N, CA, C and O atoms as a Maestro MAE file, in Angstrom:
{
 s_m_m2io_version
 :::
 2.0.0
}

f_m_ct {
 s_m_title
 :::
 protein
 m_atom[324] {
  # First column is atom index #
  i_m_mmod_type
  r_m_x_coord
  r_m_y_coord
  r_m_z_coord
  i_m_residue_number
  s_m_chain_name
  s_m_pdb_residue_name
  s_m_pdb_atom_name
  i_m_atomic_number
  :::
  1 25 87.927 107.437 124.694 1 A "MET " " N  " 7
  2 3 88.556 108.235 123.660 1 A "MET " " CA " 6
  3 2 89.733 107.473 123.036 1 A "MET " " C  " 6
  4 15 89.875 107.405 121.815 1 A "MET " " O  " 8
  5 25 90.574 106.899 123.914 2 A "LEU " " N  " 7
  6 3 91.701 106.105 123.421 2 A "LEU " " CA " 6
  7 2 91.204 104.895 122.657 2 A "LEU " " C  " 6
  8 15 91.792 104.492 121.654 2 A "LEU " " O  " 8
  9 25 90.114 104.319 123.143 3 A "ASN " " N  " 7
  10 3 89.533 103.146 122.489 3 A "ASN " " CA " 6
  11 2 89.062 103.486 121.077 3 A "ASN " " C  " 6
  12 15 89.280 102.707 120.149 3 A "ASN " " O  " 8
  13 25 88.419 104.639 120.906 4 A "ASN " " N  " 7
  14 3 87.967 105.078 119.577 4 A "ASN " " CA " 6
  15 2 89.143 105.283 118.640 4 A "ASN " " C  " 6
  16 15 89.092 104.901 117.471 4 A "ASN " " O  " 8
  17 25 90.200 105.888 119.160 5 A "TRP " " N  " 7
  18 3 91.383 106.123 118.343 5 A "TRP " " CA " 6
  19 2 91.987 104.783 117.909 5 A "TRP " " C  " 6
  20 15 92.367 104.614 116.751 5 A "TRP " " O  " 8
  21 25 92.072 103.845 118.834 6 A "LEU " " N  " 7
  22 3 92.629 102.537 118.507 6 A "LEU " " CA " 6
  23 2 91.770 101.803 117.487 6 A "LEU " " C  " 6
  24 15 92.292 101.163 116.575 6 A "LEU " " O  " 8
  25 25 90.463 101.893 117.641 7 A "GLU " " N  " 7
  26 3 89.569 101.249 116.680 7 A "GLU " " CA " 6
  27 2 89.744 101.852 115.283 7 A "GLU " " C  " 6
  28 15 89.776 101.128 114.289 7 A "GLU " " O  " 8
  29 25 89.855 103.168 115.216 8 A "LYS " " N  " 7
  30 3 90.062 103.830 113.923 8 A "LYS " " CA " 6
  31 2 91.399 103.418 113.316 8 A "LYS " " C  " 6
  32 15 91.502 103.182 112.112 8 A "LYS " " O  " 8
  33 25 92.417 103.334 114.164 9 A "ARG " " N  " 7
  34 3 93.751 102.953 113.678 9 A "ARG " " CA " 6
  35 2 93.751 101.514 113.157 9 A "ARG " " C  " 6
  36 15 94.347 101.228 112.119 9 A "ARG " " O  " 8
  37 25 93.089 100.620 113.871 10 A "VAL " " N  " 7
  38 3 92.994 99.220 113.430 10 A "VAL " " CA " 6
  39 2 92.252 99.152 112.102 10 A "VAL " " C  " 6
  40 15 92.664 98.432 111.192 10 A "VAL " " O  " 8
  41 25 91.161 99.899 111.990 11 A "LYS " " N  " 7
  42 3 90.400 99.907 110.743 11 A "LYS " " CA " 6
  43 2 91.252 100.431 109.588 11 A "LYS " " C  " 6
  44 15 91.204 99.886 108.485 11 A "LYS " " O  " 8
  45 25 92.023 101.473 109.834 12 A "THR " " N  " 7
  46 3 92.911 102.022 108.812 12 A "THR " " CA " 6
  47 2 93.942 100.984 108.395 12 A "THR " " C  " 6
  48 15 94.201 100.806 107.205 12 A "THR " " O  " 8
  49 25 94.530 100.302 109.365 13 A "LEU " " N  " 7
  50 3 95.521 99.271 109.051 13 A "LEU " " CA " 6
  51 2 94.900 98.120 108.270 13 A "LEU " " C  " 6
  52 15 95.523 97.584 107.353 13 A "LEU " " O  " 8
  53 25 93.688 97.741 108.624 14 A "GLU " " N  " 7
  54 3 93.004 96.679 107.890 14 A "GLU " " CA " 6
  55 2 92.755 97.093 106.442 14 A "GLU " " C  " 6
  56 15 92.927 96.289 105.526 14 A "GLU " " O  " 8
  57 25 92.351 98.341 106.238 15 A "GLU " " N  " 7
  58 3 92.118 98.848 104.888 15 A "GLU " " CA " 6
  59 2 93.422 98.875 104.082 15 A "GLU " " C  " 6
  60 15 93.439 98.523 102.903 15 A "GLU " " O  " 8
  61 25 94.500 99.291 104.726 16 A "GLU " " N  " 7
  62 3 95.797 99.307 104.047 16 A "GLU " " CA " 6
  63 2 96.232 97.889 103.678 16 A "GLU " " C  " 6
  64 15 96.776 97.659 102.598 16 A "GLU " " O  " 8
  65 25 95.991 96.956 104.572 17 A "LEU " " N  " 7
  66 3 96.339 95.566 104.309 17 A "LEU " " CA " 6
  67 2 95.549 95.021 103.125 17 A "LEU " " C  " 6
  68 15 96.115 94.358 102.256 17 A "LEU " " O  " 8
  69 25 94.260 95.291 103.084 18 A "GLU " " N  " 7
  70 3 93.432 94.834 101.963 18 A "GLU " " CA " 6
  71 2 93.885 95.466 100.650 18 A "GLU " " C  " 6
  72 15 93.952 94.793 99.621 18 A "GLU " " O  " 8
  73 25 94.195 96.757 100.691 19 A "LYS " " N  " 7
  74 3 94.676 97.440 99.484 19 A "LYS " " CA " 6
  75 2 95.994 96.820 99.025 19 A "LYS " " C  " 6
  76 15 96.195 96.606 97.829 19 A "LYS " " O  " 8
  77 25 96.873 96.536 99.948 20 A "SER " " N  " 7
  78 3 98.157 95.921 99.592 20 A "SER " " CA " 6
  79 2 97.960 94.541 98.991 20 A "SER " " C  " 6
  80 15 98.645 94.174 98.036 20 A "SER " " O  " 8
  81 25 97.029 93.776 99.543 21 A "LYS " " N  " 7
  82 3 96.750 92.449 98.996 21 A "LYS " " CA " 6
  83 2 96.219 92.551 97.564 21 A "LYS " " C  " 6
  84 15 96.621 91.784 96.690 21 A "LYS " " O  " 8
  85 25 95.321 93.496 97.336 22 A "ILE " " N  " 7
  86 3 94.760 93.686 95.992 22 A "ILE " " CA " 6
  87 2 95.858 94.124 95.020 22 A "ILE " " C  " 6
  88 15 95.939 93.617 93.901 22 A "ILE " " O  " 8
  89 25 96.701 95.066 95.452 23 A "ASP " " N  " 7
  90 3 97.810 95.518 94.607 23 A "ASP " " CA " 6
  91 2 98.746 94.362 94.287 23 A "ASP " " C  " 6
  92 15 99.200 94.214 93.152 23 A "ASP " " O  " 8
  93 25 99.026 93.554 95.284 24 A "PHE " " N  " 7
  94 3 99.904 92.405 95.095 24 A "PHE " " CA " 6
  95 2 99.308 91.426 94.087 24 A "PHE " " C  " 6
  96 15 100.009 90.947 93.196 24 A "PHE " " O  " 8
  97 25 98.038 91.133 94.225 25 A "GLU " " N  " 7
  98 3 97.394 90.189 93.306 25 A "GLU " " CA " 6
  99 2 97.401 90.721 91.873 25 A "GLU " " C  " 6
  100 15 97.638 89.966 90.930 25 A "GLU " " O  " 8
  101 25 97.142 92.015 91.709 26 A "LYS " " N  " 7
  102 3 97.170 92.610 90.374 26 A "LYS " " CA " 6
  103 2 98.571 92.523 89.772 26 A "LYS " " C  " 6
  104 15 98.738 92.166 88.606 26 A "LYS " " O  " 8
  105 25 99.567 92.853 90.578 27 A "LEU " " N  " 7
  106 3 100.934 92.818 90.096 27 A "LEU " " CA " 6
  107 2 101.369 91.391 89.775 27 A "LEU " " C  " 6
  108 15 102.074 91.152 88.795 27 A "LEU " " O  " 8
  109 25 100.951 90.464 90.597 28 A "GLU " " N  " 7
  110 3 101.297 89.071 90.351 28 A "GLU " " CA " 6
  111 2 100.672 88.571 89.047 28 A "GLU " " C  " 6
  112 15 101.329 87.875 88.274 28 A "GLU " " O  " 8
  113 25 99.411 88.922 88.801 29 A "LYS " " N  " 7
  114 3 98.757 88.549 87.545 29 A "LYS " " CA " 6
  115 2 99.469 89.170 86.349 29 A "LYS " " C  " 6
  116 15 99.701 88.511 85.335 29 A "LYS " " O  " 8
  117 25 99.807 90.435 86.482 30 A "HIS " " N  " 7
  118 3 100.521 91.126 85.412 30 A "HIS " " CA " 6
  119 2 101.876 90.464 85.160 30 A "HIS " " C  " 6
  120 15 102.277 90.270 84.012 30 A "HIS " " O  " 8
  121 25 102.565 90.126 86.226 31 A "TRP " " N  " 7
  122 3 103.876 89.494 86.109 31 A "TRP " " CA " 6
  123 2 103.762 88.145 85.410 31 A "TRP " " C  " 6
  124 15 104.580 87.821 84.548 31 A "TRP " " O  " 8
  125 25 102.758 87.360 85.774 32 A "LYS " " N  " 7
  126 3 102.579 86.051 85.147 32 A "LYS " " CA " 6
  127 2 102.290 86.192 83.656 32 A "LYS " " C  " 6
  128 15 102.798 85.418 82.844 32 A "LYS " " O  " 8
  129 25 101.475 87.180 83.301 33 A "LYS " " N  " 7
  130 3 101.164 87.400 81.880 33 A "LYS " " CA " 6
  131 2 102.394 87.855 81.111 33 A "LYS " " C  " 6
  132 15 102.674 87.354 80.022 33 A "LYS " " O  " 8
  133 25 103.114 88.786 81.669 34 A "SER " " N  " 7
  134 3 104.263 89.347 80.963 34 A "SER " " CA " 6
  135 2 105.442 88.385 80.920 34 A "SER " " C  " 6
  136 15 106.236 88.424 79.980 34 A "SER " " O  " 8
  137 25 105.568 87.530 81.916 35 A "SER " " N  " 7
  138 3 106.712 86.622 81.931 35 A "SER " " CA " 6
  139 2 106.626 85.598 80.804 35 A "SER " " C  " 6
  140 15 107.653 85.074 80.372 35 A "SER " " O  " 8
  141 25 105.441 85.308 80.329 36 A "HIS " " N  " 7
  142 3 105.281 84.351 79.240 36 A "HIS " " CA " 6
  143 2 105.536 84.991 77.882 36 A "HIS " " C  " 6
  144 15 105.751 84.291 76.893 36 A "HIS " " O  " 8
  145 25 105.513 86.300 77.835 37 A "MET " " N  " 7
  146 3 105.741 86.992 76.566 37 A "MET " " CA " 6
  147 2 107.229 87.276 76.345 37 A "MET " " C  " 6
  148 15 107.631 87.710 75.265 37 A "MET " " O  " 8
  149 25 108.017 87.034 77.346 38 A "CYS " " N  " 7
  150 3 109.436 87.350 77.282 38 A "CYS " " CA " 6
  151 2 110.204 86.225 76.575 38 A "CYS " " C  " 6
  152 15 110.062 85.052 76.920 38 A "CYS " " O  " 8
  153 25 111.019 86.601 75.582 39 A "ASP " " N  " 7
  154 3 111.792 85.615 74.840 39 A "ASP " " CA " 6
  155 2 113.153 85.342 75.471 39 A "ASP " " C  " 6
  156 15 113.672 84.231 75.372 39 A "ASP " " O  " 8
  157 25 113.721 86.332 76.107 40 A "SER " " N  " 7
  158 3 115.049 86.151 76.689 40 A "SER " " CA " 6
  159 2 114.947 85.559 78.088 40 A "SER " " C  " 6
  160 15 113.884 85.568 78.708 40 A "SER " " O  " 8
  161 25 116.063 85.048 78.567 41 A "LEU " " N  " 7
  162 3 116.083 84.461 79.913 41 A "LEU " " CA " 6
  163 2 115.942 85.533 80.981 41 A "LEU " " C  " 6
  164 15 115.243 85.331 81.974 41 A "LEU " " O  " 8
  165 25 116.594 86.662 80.788 42 A "VAL " " N  " 7
  166 3 116.535 87.753 81.754 42 A "VAL " " CA " 6
  167 2 116.256 89.043 80.995 42 A "VAL " " C  " 6
  168 15 117.006 89.422 80.095 42 A "VAL " " O  " 8
  169 25 115.177 89.707 81.363 43 A "CYS " " N  " 7
  170 3 114.877 90.998 80.740 43 A "CYS " " CA " 6
  171 2 114.626 92.031 81.833 43 A "CYS " " C  " 6
  172 15 114.362 91.683 82.983 43 A "CYS " " O  " 8
  173 25 114.708 93.272 81.469 44 A "GLU " " N  " 7
  174 3 114.557 94.364 82.426 44 A "GLU " " CA " 6
  175 2 113.158 94.380 83.041 44 A "GLU " " C  " 6
  176 15 113.011 94.609 84.242 44 A "GLU " " O  " 8
  177 25 112.148 94.142 82.236 45 A "ASN " " N  " 7
  178 3 110.771 94.138 82.718 45 A "ASN " " CA " 6
  179 2 110.570 93.047 83.780 45 A "ASN " " C  " 6
  180 15 109.964 93.290 84.823 45 A "ASN " " O  " 8
  181 25 111.078 91.863 83.501 46 A "CYS " " N  " 7
  182 3 110.939 90.760 84.455 46 A "CYS " " CA " 6
  183 2 111.646 91.071 85.768 46 A "CYS " " C  " 6
  184 15 111.115 90.799 86.845 46 A "CYS " " O  " 8
  185 25 112.827 91.633 85.676 47 A "GLU " " N  " 7
  186 3 113.581 91.985 86.883 47 A "GLU " " CA " 6
  187 2 112.840 93.026 87.713 47 A "GLU " " C  " 6
  188 15 112.760 92.908 88.935 47 A "GLU " " O  " 8
  189 25 112.299 94.046 87.049 48 A "ASN " " N  " 7
  190 3 111.547 95.084 87.755 48 A "ASN " " CA " 6
  191 2 110.302 94.508 88.434 48 A "ASN " " C  " 6
  192 15 110.010 94.819 89.588 48 A "ASN " " O  " 8
  193 25 109.587 93.675 87.706 49 A "LEU " " N  " 7
  194 3 108.379 93.073 88.286 49 A "LEU " " CA " 6
  195 2 108.729 92.145 89.441 49 A "LEU " " C  " 6
  196 15 108.014 92.102 90.442 49 A "LEU " " O  " 8
  197 25 109.803 91.416 89.310 50 A "GLU " " N  " 7
  198 3 110.215 90.518 90.390 50 A "GLU " " CA " 6
  199 2 110.543 91.304 91.660 50 A "GLU " " C  " 6
  200 15 110.202 90.878 92.763 50 A "GLU " " O  " 8
  201 25 111.197 92.437 91.504 51 A "LYS " " N  " 7
  202 3 111.505 93.297 92.656 51 A "LYS " " CA " 6
  203 2 110.222 93.821 93.300 51 A "LYS " " C  " 6
  204 15 110.096 93.843 94.524 51 A "LYS " " O  " 8
  205 25 109.273 94.243 92.464 52 A "LYS " " N  " 7
  206 3 108.012 94.768 92.991 52 A "LYS " " CA " 6
  207 2 107.218 93.677 93.713 52 A "LYS " " C  " 6
  208 15 106.641 93.920 94.773 52 A "LYS " " O  " 8
  209 25 107.194 92.486 93.138 53 A "VAL " " N  " 7
  210 3 106.480 91.376 93.774 53 A "VAL " " CA " 6
  211 2 107.121 91.059 95.115 53 A "VAL " " C  " 6
  212 15 106.423 90.870 96.112 53 A "VAL " " O  " 8
  213 25 108.440 90.999 95.144 54 A "HIS " " N  " 7
  214 3 109.139 90.713 96.401 54 A "HIS " " CA " 6
  215 2 108.821 91.779 97.452 54 A "HIS " " C  " 6
  216 15 108.569 91.458 98.613 54 A "HIS " " O  " 8
  217 25 108.836 93.042 97.038 55 A "TYR " " N  " 7
  218 3 108.520 94.141 97.954 55 A "TYR " " CA " 6
  219 2 107.089 94.016 98.491 55 A "TYR " " C  " 6
  220 15 106.858 94.184 99.689 55 A "TYR " " O  " 8
  221 25 106.140 93.723 97.614 56 A "LEU " " N  " 7
  222 3 104.748 93.607 98.047 56 A "LEU " " CA " 6
  223 2 104.542 92.408 98.972 56 A "LEU " " C  " 6
  224 15 103.793 92.500 99.945 56 A "LEU " " O  " 8
  225 25 105.187 91.306 98.683 57 A "VAL " " N  " 7
  226 3 105.066 90.128 99.554 57 A "VAL " " CA " 6
  227 2 105.592 90.456 100.945 57 A "VAL " " C  " 6
  228 15 104.944 90.141 101.943 57 A "VAL " " O  " 8
  229 25 106.751 91.083 101.018 58 A "SER " " N  " 7
  230 3 107.305 91.414 102.328 58 A "SER " " CA " 6
  231 2 106.441 92.442 103.060 58 A "SER " " C  " 6
  232 15 106.293 92.362 104.280 58 A "SER " " O  " 8
  233 25 105.869 93.403 102.336 59 A "THR " " N  " 7
  234 3 105.008 94.410 102.951 59 A "THR " " CA " 6
  235 2 103.733 93.787 103.502 59 A "THR " " C  " 6
  236 15 103.323 94.097 104.620 59 A "THR " " O  " 8
  237 25 103.106 92.914 102.726 60 A "VAL " " N  " 7
  238 3 101.885 92.246 103.190 60 A "VAL " " CA " 6
  239 2 102.194 91.385 104.410 60 A "VAL " " C  " 6
  240 15 101.406 91.354 105.355 60 A "VAL " " O  " 8
  241 25 103.322 90.688 104.406 61 A "ASP " " N  " 7
  242 3 103.700 89.881 105.564 61 A "ASP " " CA " 6
  243 2 103.881 90.745 106.803 61 A "ASP " " C  " 6
  244 15 103.396 90.403 107.882 61 A "ASP " " O  " 8
  245 25 104.581 91.867 106.648 62 A "LYS " " N  " 7
  246 3 104.803 92.765 107.779 62 A "LYS " " CA " 6
  247 2 103.483 93.311 108.315 62 A "LYS " " C  " 6
  248 15 103.261 93.333 109.526 62 A "LYS " " O  " 8
  249 25 102.612 93.749 107.413 63 A "LEU " " N  " 7
  250 3 101.326 94.299 107.841 63 A "LEU " " CA " 6
  251 2 100.490 93.241 108.553 63 A "LEU " " C  " 6
  252 15 99.836 93.535 109.553 63 A "LEU " " O  " 8
  253 25 100.509 92.031 108.049 64 A "SER " " N  " 7
  254 3 99.737 90.952 108.669 64 A "SER " " CA " 6
  255 2 100.245 90.669 110.075 64 A "SER " " C  " 6
  256 15 99.455 90.510 111.005 64 A "SER " " O  " 8
  257 25 101.564 90.605 110.229 65 A "LYS " " N  " 7
  258 3 102.149 90.321 111.542 65 A "LYS " " CA " 6
  259 2 101.882 91.462 112.512 65 A "LYS " " C  " 6
  260 15 101.536 91.235 113.671 65 A "LYS " " O  " 8
  261 25 102.046 92.686 112.032 66 A "ARG " " N  " 7
  262 3 101.824 93.840 112.913 66 A "ARG " " CA " 6
  263 2 100.368 93.920 113.347 66 A "ARG " " C  " 6
  264 15 100.083 94.232 114.503 66 A "ARG " " O  " 8
  265 25 99.449 93.643 112.435 67 A "LYS " " N  " 7
  266 3 98.027 93.675 112.772 67 A "LYS " " CA " 6
  267 2 97.732 92.636 113.846 67 A "LYS " " C  " 6
  268 15 97.021 92.919 114.811 67 A "LYS " " O  " 8
  269 25 98.267 91.454 113.683 68 A "SER " " N  " 7
  270 3 98.057 90.384 114.645 68 A "SER " " CA " 6
  271 2 98.640 90.763 116.011 68 A "SER " " C  " 6
  272 15 97.985 90.583 117.038 68 A "SER " " O  " 8
  273 25 99.860 91.284 116.022 69 A "ASN " " N  " 7
  274 3 100.488 91.709 117.273 69 A "ASN " " CA " 6
  275 2 99.702 92.839 117.927 69 A "ASN " " C  " 6
  276 15 99.521 92.850 119.145 69 A "ASN " " O  " 8
  277 25 99.238 93.782 117.127 70 A "PHE " " N  " 7
  278 3 98.479 94.906 117.649 70 A "PHE " " CA " 6
  279 2 97.167 94.434 118.271 70 A "PHE " " C  " 6
  280 15 96.776 94.901 119.341 70 A "PHE " " O  " 8
  281 25 96.497 93.515 117.602 71 A "GLU " " N  " 7
  282 3 95.252 92.972 118.154 71 A "GLU " " CA " 6
  283 2 95.505 92.206 119.450 71 A "GLU " " C  " 6
  284 15 94.670 92.249 120.354 71 A "GLU " " O  " 8
  285 25 96.619 91.517 119.563 72 A "ASN " " N  " 7
  286 3 96.967 90.809 120.794 72 A "ASN " " CA " 6
  287 2 97.188 91.790 121.941 72 A "ASN " " C  " 6
  288 15 96.767 91.535 123.070 72 A "ASN " " O  " 8
  289 25 97.845 92.908 121.655 73 A "VAL " " N  " 7
  290 3 98.059 93.929 122.676 73 A "VAL " " CA " 6
  291 2 96.724 94.511 123.127 73 A "VAL " " C  " 6
  292 15 96.494 94.693 124.323 73 A "VAL " " O  " 8
  293 25 95.851 94.801 122.177 74 A "LEU " " N  " 7
  294 3 94.541 95.353 122.525 74 A "LEU " " CA " 6
  295 2 93.738 94.353 123.348 74 A "LEU " " C  " 6
  296 15 93.064 94.742 124.302 74 A "LEU " " O  " 8
  297 25 93.799 93.097 123.001 75 A "ALA " " N  " 7
  298 3 93.037 92.080 123.715 75 A "ALA " " CA " 6
  299 2 93.516 91.888 125.142 75 A "ALA " " C  " 6
  300 15 92.738 91.509 126.017 75 A "ALA " " O  " 8
  301 25 94.797 92.149 125.380 76 A "SER " " N  " 7
  302 3 95.354 91.929 126.715 76 A "SER " " CA " 6
  303 2 95.127 93.115 127.647 76 A "SER " " C  " 6
  304 15 95.372 93.010 128.849 76 A "SER " " O  " 8
  305 25 94.663 94.240 127.110 77 A "GLN " " N  " 7
  306 3 94.465 95.419 127.944 77 A "GLN " " CA " 6
  307 2 93.079 95.379 128.607 77 A "GLN " " C  " 6
  308 15 92.114 94.833 128.072 77 A "GLN " " O  " 8
  309 25 93.038 95.977 129.778 78 A "ASN " " N  " 7
  310 3 91.783 96.087 130.518 78 A "ASN " " CA " 6
  311 2 91.229 97.487 130.344 78 A "ASN " " C  " 6
  312 15 91.978 98.464 130.360 78 A "ASN " " O  " 8
  313 25 89.914 97.587 130.178 79 A "CYS " " N  " 7
  314 3 89.261 98.884 130.071 79 A "CYS " " CA " 6
  315 2 89.027 99.444 131.465 79 A "CYS " " C  " 6
  316 15 88.552 98.733 132.352 79 A "CYS " " O  " 8
  317 25 89.357 100.705 131.660 80 A "VAL " " N  " 7
  318 3 89.140 101.379 132.940 80 A "VAL " " CA " 6
  319 2 88.235 102.570 132.672 80 A "VAL " " C  " 6
  320 15 88.538 103.431 131.846 80 A "VAL " " O  " 8
  321 25 87.133 102.599 133.381 81 A "PHE " " N  " 7
  322 3 86.199 103.703 133.212 81 A "PHE " " CA " 6
  323 2 86.239 104.612 134.399 81 A "PHE " " C  " 6
  324 15 85.515 105.606 134.439 81 A "PHE " " O  " 8
  :::
 }
 m_bond[323] {
  # First column is bond index #
  i_m_from
  i_m_to
  i_m_order
  :::
  1 1 2 1
  2 2 3 1
  3 3 4 2
  4 3 5 1
  5 5 6 1
  6 6 7 1
  7 7 8 2
  8 7 9 1
  9 9 10 1
  10 10 11 1
  11 11 12 2
  12 11 13 1
  13 13 14 1
  14 14 15 1
  15 15 16 2
  16 15 17 1
  17 17 18 1
  18 18 19 1
  19 19 20 2
  20 19 21 1
  21 21 22 1
  22 22 23 1
  23 23 24 2
  24 23 25 1
  25 25 26 1
  26 26 27 1
  27 27 28 2
  28 27 29 1
  29 29 30 1
  30 30 31 1
  31 31 32 2
  32 31 33 1
  33 33 34 1
  34 34 35 1
  35 35 36 2
  36 35 37 1
  37 37 38 1
  38 38 39 1
  39 39 40 2
  40 39 41 1
  41 41 42 1
  42 42 43 1
  43 43 44 2
  44 43 45 1
  45 45 46 1
  46 46 47 1
  47 47 48 2
  48 47 49 1
  49 49 50 1
  50 50 51 1
  51 51 52 2
  52 51 53 1
  53 53 54 1
  54 54 55 1
  55 55 56 2
  56 55 57 1
  57 57 58 1
  58 58 59 1
  59 59 60 2
  60 59 61 1
  61 61 62 1
  62 62 63 1
  63 63 64 2
  64 63 65 1
  65 65 66 1
  66 66 67 1
  67 67 68 2
  68 67 69 1
  69 69 70 1
  70 70 71 1
  71 71 72 2
  72 71 73 1
  73 73 74 1
  74 74 75 1
  75 75 76 2
  76 75 77 1
  77 77 78 1
  78 78 79 1
  79 79 80 2
  80 79 81 1
  81 81 82 1
  82 82 83 1
  83 83 84 2
  84 83 85 1
  85 85 86 1
  86 86 87 1
  87 87 88 2
  88 87 89 1
  89 89 90 1
  90 90 91 1
  91 91 92 2
  92 91 93 1
  93 93 94 1
  94 94 95 1
  95 95 96 2
  96 95 97 1
  97 97 98 1
  98 98 99 1
  99 99 100 2
  100 99 101 1
  101 101 102 1
  102 102 103 1
  103 103 104 2
  104 103 105 1
  105 105 106 1
  106 106 107 1
  107 107 108 2
  108 107 109 1
  109 109 110 1
  110 110 111 1
  111 111 112 2
  112 111 113 1
  113 113 114 1
  114 114 115 1
  115 115 116 2
  116 115 117 1
  117 117 118 1
  118 118 119 1
  119 119 120 2
  120 119 121 1
  121 121 122 1
  122 122 123 1
  123 123 124 2
  124 123 125 1
  125 125 126 1
  126 126 127 1
  127 127 128 2
  128 127 129 1
  129 129 130 1
  130 130 131 1
  131 131 132 2
  132 131 133 1
  133 133 134 1
  134 134 135 1
  135 135 136 2
  136 135 137 1
  137 137 138 1
  138 138 139 1
  139 139 140 2
  140 139 141 1
  141 141 142 1
  142 142 143 1
  143 143 144 2
  144 143 145 1
  145 145 146 1
  146 146 147 1
  147 147 148 2
  148 147 149 1
  149 149 150 1
  150 150 151 1
  151 151 152 2
  152 151 153 1
  153 153 154 1
  154 154 155 1
  155 155 156 2
  156 155 157 1
  157 157 158 1
  158 158 159 1
  159 159 160 2
  160 159 161 1
  161 161 162 1
  162 162 163 1
  163 163 164 2
  164 163 165 1
  165 165 166 1
  166 166 167 1
  167 167 168 2
  168 167 169 1
  169 169 170 1
  170 170 171 1
  171 171 172 2
  172 171 173 1
  173 173 174 1
  174 174 175 1
  175 175 176 2
  176 175 177 1
  177 177 178 1
  178 178 179 1
  179 179 180 2
  180 179 181 1
  181 181 182 1
  182 182 183 1
  183 183 184 2
  184 183 185 1
  185 185 186 1
  186 186 187 1
  187 187 188 2
  188 187 189 1
  189 189 190 1
  190 190 191 1
  191 191 192 2
  192 191 193 1
  193 193 194 1
  194 194 195 1
  195 195 196 2
  196 195 197 1
  197 197 198 1
  198 198 199 1
  199 199 200 2
  200 199 201 1
  201 201 202 1
  202 202 203 1
  203 203 204 2
  204 203 205 1
  205 205 206 1
  206 206 207 1
  207 207 208 2
  208 207 209 1
  209 209 210 1
  210 210 211 1
  211 211 212 2
  212 211 213 1
  213 213 214 1
  214 214 215 1
  215 215 216 2
  216 215 217 1
  217 217 218 1
  218 218 219 1
  219 219 220 2
  220 219 221 1
  221 221 222 1
  222 222 223 1
  223 223 224 2
  224 223 225 1
  225 225 226 1
  226 226 227 1
  227 227 228 2
  228 227 229 1
  229 229 230 1
  230 230 231 1
  231 231 232 2
  232 231 233 1
  233 233 234 1
  234 234 235 1
  235 235 236 2
  236 235 237 1
  237 237 238 1
  238 238 239 1
  239 239 240 2
  240 239 241 1
  241 241 242 1
  242 242 243 1
  243 243 244 2
  244 243 245 1
  245 245 246 1
  246 246 247 1
  247 247 248 2
  248 247 249 1
  249 249 250 1
  250 250 251 1
  251 251 252 2
  252 251 253 1
  253 253 254 1
  254 254 255 1
  255 255 256 2
  256 255 257 1
  257 257 258 1
  258 258 259 1
  259 259 260 2
  260 259 261 1
  261 261 262 1
  262 262 263 1
  263 263 264 2
  264 263 265 1
  265 265 266 1
  266 266 267 1
  267 267 268 2
  268 267 269 1
  269 269 270 1
  270 270 271 1
  271 271 272 2
  272 271 273 1
  273 273 274 1
  274 274 275 1
  275 275 276 2
  276 275 277 1
  277 277 278 1
  278 278 279 1
  279 279 280 2
  280 279 281 1
  281 281 282 1
  282 282 283 1
  283 283 284 2
  284 283 285 1
  285 285 286 1
  286 286 287 1
  287 287 288 2
  288 287 289 1
  289 289 290 1
  290 290 291 1
  291 291 292 2
  292 291 293 1
  293 293 294 1
  294 294 295 1
  295 295 296 2
  296 295 297 1
  297 297 298 1
  298 298 299 1
  299 299 300 2
  300 299 301 1
  301 301 302 1
  302 302 303 1
  303 303 304 2
  304 303 305 1
  305 305 306 1
  306 306 307 1
  307 307 308 2
  308 307 309 1
  309 309 310 1
  310 310 311 1
  311 311 312 2
  312 311 313 1
  313 313 314 1
  314 314 315 1
  315 315 316 2
  316 315 317 1
  317 317 318 1
  318 318 319 1
  319 319 320 2
  320 319 321 1
  321 321 322 1
  322 322 323 1
  323 323 324 2
  :::
 }
}
């Protein structure tokens, strides 16, 4: 029962990680397109996008590390029937 719950939780985390990666890639593409249209050195749109990109990068990094750590914990446990 615990094993099923853990498997579901890992699958959920993997799905969240993939969604975050896709969101990050979309935002990064949008940022690259919009940054070339900007005439000024610093604009509000660029600043907002830069903050969002930074947030997504840190979130993806955290999710990746947590997933790896979680899988290591699962691998080190012994099944008892």
